[in-house]
C-alpha positions as CSV (number, residue, x, y, z in Angstrom):
1,M,-61.8,-79.2,-40.3
2,I,-60.4,-75.8,-39.4
3,N,-58.1,-77.4,-36.9
4,D,-56.7,-79.7,-39.6
5,T,-56.0,-76.7,-41.9
6,A,-54.3,-74.8,-39.1
7,N,-52.1,-77.8,-38.3
8,A,-51.2,-78.2,-41.9
9,F,-50.3,-74.5,-42.2
10,L,-48.2,-74.7,-39.0
11,I,-46.3,-77.7,-40.2
12,E,-45.6,-76.1,-43.6
13,A,-44.5,-72.9,-41.9
14,L,-42.1,-74.9,-39.6
15,I,-40.6,-76.7,-42.6
16,V,-40.0,-73.5,-44.5
17,S,-38.5,-71.9,-41.4
18,G,-36.3,-74.9,-40.9
19,F,-35.1,-74.6,-44.5
20,F,-34.2,-71.0,-44.1
21,L,-32.4,-71.8,-40.8
22,V,-30.3,-74.5,-42.5
23,L,-29.6,-72.2,-45.4
24,F,-28.4,-69.4,-43.0
25,V,-26.2,-71.8,-41.0
26,S,-24.7,-73.4,-44.0
27,L,-24.1,-70.3,-46.2
28,V,-24.1,-67.1,-44.2
29,L,-22.3,-68.0,-41.0
30,P,-19.2,-69.4,-42.7
31,Q,-19.0,-66.3,-44.9
32,L,-19.2,-64.1,-41.7
33,R,-16.4,-66.1,-40.1
34,R,-14.3,-65.7,-43.2
35,L,-14.9,-61.9,-43.3
36,R,-14.0,-61.6,-39.6
37,S,-10.8,-63.6,-40.0
38,H,-9.8,-61.4,-43.0
39,R,-10.5,-58.2,-41.1
40,D,-8.4,-59.5,-38.2
41,M,-5.6,-60.4,-40.6
42,L,-5.7,-56.9,-42.1
43,S,-5.6,-55.2,-38.6
44,D,-2.5,-57.3,-37.7
45,L,-0.7,-56.4,-40.9
46,A,2.6,-54.6,-40.3
47,P,5.5,-53.3,-42.4
48,G,7.8,-56.1,-43.5
49,D,5.0,-58.7,-43.8
50,A,5.0,-60.8,-47.0
51,I,1.5,-60.7,-48.6
52,L,-0.4,-62.2,-51.5
53,T,-2.9,-60.0,-53.3
54,N,-6.2,-61.2,-54.9
55,G,-4.5,-60.8,-58.3
56,G,-1.8,-63.3,-57.3
57,L,1.0,-60.8,-56.8
58,I,3.4,-61.5,-53.9
59,G,5.1,-58.6,-52.2
60,K,6.3,-57.1,-49.0
61,V,4.4,-54.4,-47.1
62,I,6.6,-51.2,-46.9
63,E,4.1,-48.8,-45.3
64,L,0.5,-48.8,-44.2
65,D,-1.4,-45.6,-45.3
66,G,-4.2,-45.7,-42.8
67,D,-6.9,-48.3,-43.1
68,E,-7.5,-48.1,-46.8
69,T,-4.2,-48.5,-48.6
70,A,-0.7,-50.0,-48.1
71,Q,2.5,-49.5,-50.1
72,V,3.8,-52.8,-51.2
73,E,7.1,-53.7,-52.8
74,F,6.7,-56.4,-55.5
75,A,10.3,-56.2,-56.8
76,P,13.4,-54.2,-55.9
77,N,12.5,-50.5,-56.4
78,I,8.9,-51.4,-57.6
79,V,6.5,-50.0,-55.0
80,M,2.8,-49.8,-55.6
81,R,-0.1,-48.6,-53.5
82,V,-2.6,-51.4,-52.9
83,K,-6.1,-51.2,-51.4
84,T,-5.9,-53.3,-48.2
85,N,-9.2,-55.1,-49.0
86,L,-7.5,-56.6,-52.0
87,I,-4.8,-58.3,-49.9
88,Y,-5.7,-62.0,-49.9
89,G,-3.5,-63.1,-47.1
90,R,-0.2,-63.1,-45.4
91,L,2.6,-65.6,-46.4
């Protein structure tokens, strides 16, 4: 009787563990890959690159101010400082 209860508990624990493993593989790992590719894109960013911001603005990087901000020209003589983590991608 005790052996049957222990086996049932072990099977339930394996099922719950398998569920969390599938959840991790299907949700967390793709997000980590996306973050890694975004970080690589930001590290490769250089002046002159055309970018798209999270707000949908398209501009050209004029200058990188360290790791946190970049000066981006959105129109002739319209230069704004943008946080680099708000840059969605390179065009």
